[in-house]
N, C-alpha and C positions, 0 to 999 in steps of 0.2 A: 487574609483580609485585604481588600483592595487598598484601604487606607494605609495599612502597614507596609504594603509594597511601595506606595508613594513616599512614605517616610524613610524607606530604606532602599534607594534606587540600586544599590550594589547587588541586591538580590536578583534583579532583572538581568544584570550583567552576568552573574554566575549561572542563572538559568540558561542564558544564551551560550555561555562557555561550555556547558555540558548538555546541550539540547539533544544531541543524538543518543545520549544514554537514557532518554525517556522511552526509546524504542526497546521493548523487552528483549527481543532476540539479539540485538546488538549489545545490550547491556550484559547479558550472560556470556556472550561471546567475548566481549572486551575484558571482563574481569578474569575469565579463565585464561585468555591469551596473555594477560599481564603476569599471571602466576607462572605460566610456561616460559615467558621471556626471562624472568628472573632465574629460572632453572637453567635456561640455555646459557646465560652469562656465567652461572656457576660452573657449568661444564666447560665453557671456553677457557676460563681461568685455570680450572683444575687440569685441563688437557695440556695447556702451556707448561704448567708446573710438572706434569708427568713427563713430558718430552724432555724438559730440562734435567729432571732427576735421572732419566734413563740414559741420556746422551751427553749432557753438559755441552751441547752444540747449539750455538746461535743460528747456524745455517739450517739445521734440521727443525728448529722452532719456526724459522721463517718459511721453510718449505711446507711444513704442516699447515700453517696459516694460508699459504699460497694455494695449496690444493683444496682447502676448505671452500674457497670461492671460485676456483678455476672453472668447474663445470657450469656455473651460471653464465660464464662468458660465452659458452658454446651451445648450451641447451635451452636457455630461458625462452628464446623466441619460438623454437619448435614446441616447447612445452606449452606456450601460450595458445598454440593451435588446438592442442588437446583440451586445454581449459575451456576454450570457446565451445567445444563439442561435448563437454561433460557437465554433469550436475556438480557444481562446485563444492557443495556440502560433502558429497560422497568422496570427491577427490581429496579433500582435506582430511577426511577420516583415514584414508590410505596413507597420506604423507605423514600425518601426525603419529600414526601407528608405527610407521617405519622408523621415525625418530626415536620412539619409545624403545623399540627392539634394539636399535644400534646403541643407545645409551646403556641398556641392560647388558648387552654383549661386552661392551667396554668395561662396565662395572665388574662383571664376573671375571674377566681376564685379569683385572688388577687385584681383585679380592683373592683369587686363587694363586696369585704370584706368577702367572704364566705369560703375562703381557710382554710383548716385544715392540720395538719401535715401529716395525712394519705393520703391526696390528693397528696402531694408532693412526698411521698415515693412510692405510686402506679405509678405515672407518671414517676418517675425516673427509676423504674423497667421496665416499658413498653418501655421506651427509650432504656434501655439496651438490651431488646429483639430485638427491631428493629435494633440496632447497630450490633447485631450478624449477620444479613443479609447484612447490609449496608457496613460494613468494608471490608469483603472479596470480595464483588462485586466491590467496588471502586479499590481495589488493583488489582484484576484480569482484570479489564477493561483497565488499563493503556496500556498494550501491544497492545490491539486492536486499541488504538488511535494513538500510535506513532511507533509501530513496534519494533522489537528486537534491531535495530540499536541505537535507542534513549532511550531504556528502562531505563538504569541506570541513565541517566540524568533526565528523567521524574520522576523517583522515588525520586531522590534527591531533585528536585524542589517541589514535593509534600510535602516532609519533611520540606523544607524551608518554604513553605506556612503555615504548621502546627505550626512550631516554631515561625514564625513571628506573627501569630495570637495569640500564647501563650503570647507574649510580649505586643501586642496591645490590645487584648481583655480585660484582667483584668483592664488595665488603663481606657479603654472606659467604662467598667462596673462601676467603681468607680464614674466616672463623671455622667453617666446616672442615677445611683441610687440616687445621690444627686439632679439631675435636674427633673427626671420624675418618680422616684420610681421603685420598683422591677417589678411592672406590666408592666411599659414601657419597661423595659429590655426584658421581655418575648415577648412583641409585636415586638420589634426590631429584636429579633432572628427569629420570625416567618417570618418577612418580608425578612430577609437575605437569606431564602431558595428560594425565588422567582427567583433570577438570576440563581440558579442552575437548577431549573425546566425549565426555558427558554433555558438555554444552552443545557440541555439534549434533549429538543425538536428539537434543530438544529442539533444534532448529528445523523448521519445515523446509524441505529441499525445493529449490526452484528449477524447473526444466530449462535446459539450454535454449538460447534463441535459435529457432529453426530457420534454415535457409533453403531456398528452392533447390539448389544443386549441391551435392556433396562433392567437393573438389579434393584434390590431393593436398598433402601437407605443403609441398613446394608451392602450389598455386595460392594457398592461403597465406603463406609467408610473403610471397611476391605481392599479393593484393594489399597487405598491410604496409609493406615498404613503399608501395606506390602512393598509398593514402598519406603517409608521412611526407613523402617527397613533394606532393602537390599541396601540402598544407604548410605554408611558411611558418606560421605561429607554432604549430606542433613540432616542426623540425627545430625551431629555435629552442623550445623547451627541453627537448631530448638532448640537444647539443649542450645546453646549459647544465643538465644533470651530469653528463660525461665530464665536463670541465670542472665543475665543483666537486664531484666525487673523486676524480683523479687527484686533485690537489687537496681538497678538504678532508678526505678520509686518510689519505696517505701520509700527510705530514704528522699525523698523530703517532705513527709508528716511531717517529724520531723523538718523541717526548722524553723517553728515558735519557737520551743524550743531553737534551736541554736541562733536565733536572740535575744530572750528575756533573756535566762538564761546563755548562754555561751559568747556571744558577747556583751550583755547588750546594744543593739542598738534599741530595740523596733520596732514599725511598719515600720518606715523609713528604718531600717536595713533589715527587712524582704523583703521589696520591692527591695532593692539593691541586696540582695542575689538571689531572684527569677529572677530579670532582668539579672543578671550576668549569671545565668544558661541558661536562654533563649537565650541570645546573643551568648554564646558559642555554643549552639546547632545550631543556624543559621550559624555560621562560619563553624561548622563541616560539615553540609550537603552541603553548597556551595562549600566547598573544594572537596567533592565527585562529585558534579555536573561538576566541571571543569576537572575531570580526562580524559586524552586522552589515556594513556597506560593501557590496560586491565590487564596487569600483575602486575601493581602497586597495584591493589585493595587488593590483598592478604596481602601484606606488610602493607598497610594502615589499614586494618581490625585489624591485630595483634597489631599494634602500638596504634590504637584508644582504644581498649579494655584495654590494659595495662595502658595507660595514664588515662583512666577513673578511674580504681580501685586505682591506686597510688594517684591520685588527691583527691579522696574521703577519703583515709586514712589520708593524710596530713591535709585536711580540718577538719577532725573530731577532731584534736588536736590543731587547730589554735585558737588563741584568739585575732587576729588582723583582723579588718574588711576588710582592703584593701587586705591583703593576702588571706583571705577567699573568697572574690569576684573573685580574680584572679584565685584561685584554682577551683572555680565553673565554670568559663569560660572554663578552660581546661576539667573539668569533663563533662560539657554540650557538648562540641565539641566531646569528646570521645564517649559518649553514642549515640548521634544523628548520628554522622558519621558512627559508627559501625552498627547501625540498618539500615541505608539507604543502606550500602554495603551488609549486609546480605539479605535484601529484594530483591535487584537486583540479587544477586547470586542465590537465590532460584528460582526466576522467570525465570532466564536464563537457569536453569538446569532441568526444568520440562516440560513435554508435555502439550500442550494446553488443552487436554481432562481432565487433573487433576488440572488445575490451580485454580479453585474455591475451591476445597477441600483442596489443599495444603496451599492456602492462608487463608482458614479457620483455619487450624492448626497453621499457623503463627500468626493469630490474637488471637487464644487461648493461645499461648505461650506469646505473647506480652501484650495483654490486660487482658486475663483471669486470669493471675497470680497477677494482681495488687491488687484486693481486699484482697486476702489471704496474700500477702506481707505486705499490710498496717496494717492488724490486727496483724501479727507476729511481725513487727517492733515496733508497738505501745506497745504491751505487753512486749517485751524484754526491750525496753527503759524505761518503767515504773519500771521494776524489777532491771535492772543493770545500767541504766544511758545512756543517748543518745550518748555521745562521745564514750564510750566503745563499744556500740552495732554497731555503724557505722564503727569504726576502725576494729573490729574483723570480721564483716561481709564482708567488702571489702577485708581484708587479706585472709580469707578463700575462697572467690570467686576467687581471683587471684590464689591461690594455686590449686584450682580445675581446673581452666581454663588452666593453663600453660601446663601440660602434655598432655591433650587432644588436645590442639591446635597444638602442635608439631606433634602429630600422624595424626590428620585428615586433617590438611592443606597440608599435603603431597599428598593428593588426588586431588590437584588442576588441575593436567593434565587431569583427567577425566572430571572435570567441564569445562575446556577450550574446550574440544572436543564437549561437548553438547551445549555450549554457542554459538559457531559459530560467535563470534563478535571479 
């Protein structure tokens, strides 16, 4: 009833926060992908446990994680060319089927007791290659499901699903490893892809944007790089993704050292720290999802990035568990909120014919820098100490960001003209 809505204005806010879920195709896609993301986190945790159980080697655990993302660094942009030329629904059916098969293979190897460390490493690397195609496809398909009007809300809700799964998945993995073992975890992940495949089957495929001339892969890549080169605002956003991802994701790998050696809190403390970061990330993306005023996004992006770096700096010197958890809530909100805003700004400022390639670039900046950042931070922390490295990395990142932000965010008028929202 209209009168009821006026009496309870929070309902309007909630409707706006979840507005993209009113679109039927996006709603079934989002729910199924959320289930799959939980399964993926279950497999990630079980895979780390399996590598540790097989080798008791920190190096091989790091190498497996490194190879899981390394293919994205090299193939995501080229994969984006194929995304632009393909029906995205059909391409996702292929990538999600590949993930299902790989999870089943790993589950059977563990279940039969024949698994070797090289099996795990090879499967992790193939997963990374498939991810090079899957990630830009998922990002580029969102606008086809919800349209430009709901795009920012849909991207924020996708981030909310990812960060919720990041909280739920590891907890579920710990329980499942105890109850059904690592092979059971891999079987669960394989089953979690079935809702996605069913949802994709229900989605009406959209034909790719047709272009007059079918050029080579190299020409398409060059065309997109020139597009970014001559668009200062787009260039700034992608550079910001690389900066925040290299520091913002990589410092998380040092969290066990903070829990054990700095805060003296052990495994329970590590769980609290990671949960705080995940909870903050969820708060950050939901705050983006409820945005009504498009002009606020520029201010919120600036504030989110600054809050993230400042929170990380203070966290690095904190020796109090409650303060550290509170700071990680702020840091998680800052990084997740800023990346959701950047994703939506990029997608609103590019033509549909370039969407797959530009989102391939986005994934290269966001995920492709993770393995190199992990190695760099691990080496620096070993040489200079974990607190010193995190503090000075956050400080230097902030000093790099500040002058460029003042320069490039002044281009927001051009973005608003392209966005048309």
